[in-house]
N, C-alpha and C positions, 0 to 999 in steps of 0.2 A: 514543500519548500520553495522560495520566493525568487521572482525576478530578480531583486535587487542582489540577491546572495549568487545568481548568477551573473552579473554583472562583474562583479567582484572576482569571479573566478576566471574571466575571460583568458587571461594570460598563459595560465595552467593548461587550461582545457584545450587550447589551442597547442601545447606542446605534449599532449596526452594521443597516445595512439589510438587508431579509429576502432572501434569496437567491431567484432565480428557476429556474424551471427549463422547458423545454420538449421535448417528445418527437419525433424525427423518424425516420421508419421507414428500412430501408435493407437492401440485398442487395448482391450482387455481381451487375454484370451479365455475367459472364465465365463464359460456360458450361465444365463439368468439362473437353468434349471439347478446348476451345480453352486450358485450363489446361496439360492432358496434352501437347499439341502443342507447346507453350512451353517447359515441364519436359524434353522429349525434346529440344529443339533446343538449350538451355543446355548439356545433358546433354555434348552433342558436342566442347563447348570445357572440360568440366571433369569433375569426379567424377560420374557417376550419383548416387551415394547421398548428395553433396554437396547436391545439386539437391533431392533428396526429401525429405531433413531441412529444408531452406529453406522448400518448399511445406509441408509438416508446420509447423513454425514458425508462418507467415504464416495457415494456418489454424484453428491451436490443437489442441489436445489435451483428453482428458476427466480431471479432476481427479482425482485418489489420495491418502488418508490415511489414519491408524489412531485410533480414537478410543480412552481420552480425549485430547483434546487439552491441550499444556500449553504455557505462555509460554518460548520459549529465550531464554538471558541471553548477552549479551554475553561473550564473541565468539565464541559459536558459529558455526559454521561457514554454517549455515540465512539468516544474517542479509548475509551477502555474497555468496551465490550467485545464479547468475541465475534469472531467475523467468519460465516458458513461458506463453505467450499461451492460454487458455482458448477452446477449441473444441464442449466439449459441453456444454450447457446440459440437467440435469436432475435427478432428485432427490437422486443424489450430492451437487449444487454446492449445493442448498438446503439441505442437513444439514451441510455445512461452516459455509454461513453460521449459520444457527443454532448450532453449538456454538462458533462464534468470537465471537458475543453472549455466548453463556452466559461464556464464560470471561472475556470482558471486563467484565462486569457484575461477576463471582466477584472480579476482579484491581483493581476500582476504576480503569478506566478509560474513555476516550471514544472510543476510536479501537483497531483493533489490524490488521494486517495478515498474509494469508495464511504470509507466511516468518518473522512472528516466532512460530509455531507449527509451526515446519519444514515447513510445506507449499509449497512455492516455483514457486507461481502467480501469477498477475497478480490479484489479489482482494483487497478488504478491506473491512472493515464499521468503520461508526461513527454514535454516538450523541450530540449535544453534551451532553445532559443528563446522560449517566453513569449514567443511573438507570433500572433497567429497569418499565417502563411509563409513560414519561415522555419527552417530545420525541419526536426522529422518529428513526428507524431506516433508516441508508441502507448497501446493499451496494453495491457498484461491481465490477462486471468486468471487466477488459482497459482501465482508465481510460487517458486519456491528456491533456494539459495542451494545449491550444490559444492560450491567451493567458495574459499575467501582467499584473497591473496595473503602472503605474511604481512607482507607491509602494509602501513599504516600511515597516515599522516592527519594533523589536527587542522581543521577548517571552520569557519565561520557559519552559521546556519541561522536561517529563519523557517518559520512556518505560519502558513496562513490560518493555523487556529491559534496561533501564539502574534496576535498584532504588534509589531514594533519590536520585538524581542527578539536577538540577534548575539548570538554565544559558541565559542567555541567547541566541535564535537571531534572525538578523534574515531576515526573509521579505517578499514581495509580500503586499499587504493583499488582495488580492485574486487571482482567477481562473477562465478560463470552463474547461470541460473537454467532454471526451465520453466515454462510456463505453455500457456495456452493463447490461442489469437479469440477474436470475438467469432468467430466458427467454430470453434472448439479445437482446431489442428493443431499438435504439442508441435512446440520447438526448443532449442536452444539457444542461449546467449552467451557471450562471456563480453563483459562492461568494464570500462576502464577510465578512470581519471572524473571528471566532473558527472558523468553520466551515471558511473559506477553510485557516487555520492548522493545523488538524486535518487536513485533508485532502493538504495540502502534504508533512506530519508522515511520514502513511503512503503517501502517493505515494514518497517518497525509499525507505521499504524496499523496493517493488517494482522499484527500479532497484539496489539494494544499497548505498545510501547512508544513509548514520547520521547522527543529529543533532549529534554533533561535530564531523563533516566541515563544519557550516554555520556552527562557533563558529570567532570570531576567535582569534586567537591566545593574546590575554589572558585569554579567556572559559576557553578550554581549558584553560591552565596551572590555573585554579582547580577544576578537578575531575579533571586527568590522575590523580591518586594513587589518586581512588576509580575510576579507568578500568584503572587496575596493580591493583588489589587484586583487580576481578573478572575480570581473566587471571590472575593467581596463583591465584585460588580456584576457575577453570573445573575442572569434574572429569574426572578422567583416564581418558585413552581416549576422550573425547569430541573428536569433529571442531569444529576452531576457524581461527577466521582474520581477523587485527587489522583 
C-alpha cells in the first residue's frame, strides 16, 4: 500500500472506529514426543520426507534474507511464490522488520509484505500514517484472518510493487485477525476502516494474491496497459510470474 492512498482516505479514516487488540497467550499442548510418534505413524502411509516437510511447515522456520532490501516490481516471481510460516523469533527477525519499515518510509508506503522485498515468509509491517515517528508501527508475523465484516466498500488502492498504478478494489470494511509478535507472542486484533484495508492488501501478498486479482473486469481493463508495460520492461534474466 502507498502513502498516496493513505492521504486520499484521511477523511474516511478519521471517522472510523479505533481498532482494539487483545493479547492471548498460547502454546501447543502436544509434546515433541507425541508429534514425533504421529509423524512416524503417518509416514507408514506415505513418504517419510513428505511428513517431515509437513511438520516443518506447520512449526515454521527461521527467516533468511540479504540486505539491503529492495521492492520487487511486478511480475517478479517472489510476488506469486509460496510464503513460509516463521518459527524462529530472534534478532534476525527483528532486523528484517526494521529494514522493511525503513524501505517502506523511503518509498512513501504505508504497508509492506515480506514477499514484496523478495523474502518469502509470512510477515508484514505497516503504519497508517506513512510517516516515520508518527502513527503506530505494526509488525505481524504469521497472521491469519478469523472473520470478515459483512459490509464491503470500494476504494482506490496503490501498491509499491506496481509503481504509479491506482485502481478501485472492493474489500470488507473490517477484519478480526490472529498473529504473532516479533517475540512469538500470539495475540488477536480487530481492525476497521483504512487499517483493515491496508492489512488485507498486505495479507493478500502473503498468499500470492495481487491487487489486480481483486479488481472487476471493467476496472482491470483501465490499468491493463500499465500492467503489460511492467511485464515488457521486466529486467532480462530476472524470474517472473504473471
